[in-house]
VEXGUVEX-759712 format. One line per 8 residues: for each residue z, y negated, x of C-alpha. Coordinates in nm, 4 decimals. Example, Ala and Ser with C-alpha at 12.3 -4.5 7.8 and 13.67 -1.06 7.14 Angstrom:
% residues 2
0.7800,0.4500,1.2300 | 0.7140,0.1060,1.3670 $
//
This chain:
% residues 78
-2.5167,0.6159,-0.4133 | -2.4533,0.5281,-0.0496 | -2.1097,0.4184,0.0623 | -2.1253,0.0467,0.1452 | -1.8126,0.0339,0.3561 | -1.8401,-0.0463,0.7255 | -1.6811,0.2025,0.9642 | -1.6289,0.1133,1.3290 $
-1.5510,0.3551,1.6105 | -1.4794,0.2329,1.9608 | -1.4625,0.3950,2.3046 | -1.4714,0.2518,2.6556 | -1.8465,0.3121,2.6642 | -1.9653,0.2120,2.3181 | -1.8903,0.0818,1.9727 | -2.0449,0.2720,1.6834 $
-2.1050,0.1088,1.3478 | -2.1652,0.3168,1.0384 | -2.2854,0.1320,0.7300 | -2.4352,0.3029,0.4277 | -2.6705,0.5686,0.5616 | -2.7270,0.4021,0.8989 | -2.5546,0.4315,1.2365 | -2.5751,0.1691,1.5101 $
-2.4530,0.2233,1.8655 | -2.3584,-0.0729,2.0811 | -2.3486,0.0493,2.4398 | -2.1532,-0.1106,2.7220 | -2.4766,-0.2569,2.8660 | -2.5562,-0.4287,2.5341 | -2.4789,-0.8042,2.5367 | -2.2968,-0.7660,2.2039 $
-2.0533,-0.5065,2.3461 | -1.7986,-0.7624,2.4731 | -1.8184,-0.9540,2.1471 | -1.7645,-0.6294,1.9571 | -1.4527,-0.5520,2.1603 | -1.3147,-0.8995,2.0902 | -1.3950,-0.8659,1.7187 | -1.2040,-0.5375,1.7060 $
-0.9011,-0.6964,1.8736 | -0.9069,-0.9767,1.6176 | -0.9953,-0.7458,1.3271 | -1.2885,-0.9763,1.2475 | -1.5680,-0.7590,1.1092 | -1.8130,-1.0277,0.9962 | -1.9953,-1.0336,1.3342 | -2.0649,-0.6609,1.2911 $
-2.2471,-0.7268,0.9646 | -2.4445,-1.0040,1.1345 | -2.5371,-0.7687,1.4201 | -2.6482,-0.5024,1.1710 | -2.8650,-0.7597,0.9922 | -3.0163,-0.8651,1.3239 | -3.0984,-0.5051,1.4120 | -3.2523,-0.4546,1.0677 $
-3.4736,-0.7618,1.1083 | -3.2941,-0.9567,0.8374 | -3.2330,-1.3118,0.9346 | -3.1910,-1.6143,0.7161 | -3.1693,-1.4150,0.3924 | -2.8745,-1.2152,0.5177 | -2.7046,-1.5210,0.6675 | -2.7379,-1.7118,0.3410 $
-2.6052,-1.4193,0.1356 | -2.3167,-1.3715,0.3768 | -2.2233,-1.7389,0.3572 | -2.2320,-1.7214,-0.0239 | -1.9941,-1.4269,-0.0125 | -1.7586,-1.6069,0.2300 | -1.7531,-1.9113,-0.0019 | -1.6823,-1.6894,-0.3034 $
-1.3910,-1.5253,-0.1251 | -1.2526,-1.8613,-0.0133 | -1.2721,-1.9882,-0.3716 | -1.0785,-1.6815,-0.4882 | -0.8032,-1.7567,-0.2376 | -0.7752,-2.1209,-0.3512 $
//
């Protein structure tokens, strides 16, 4: 079974995302690079999952599932 945890590694030149058996590299020239840096500063990892879904060609299905998960977690906190 693949590990489903997201790992993020950052350098001045790139941000590398490792999720399950896939690796995604966000280079400095990539428009998402600045967003990734900001997300790391804020420790907000949800945009990384959205970027992975985008790169995998998953759109509305992933968004809907992600929003369901966010709602479930919010309900647990309430």
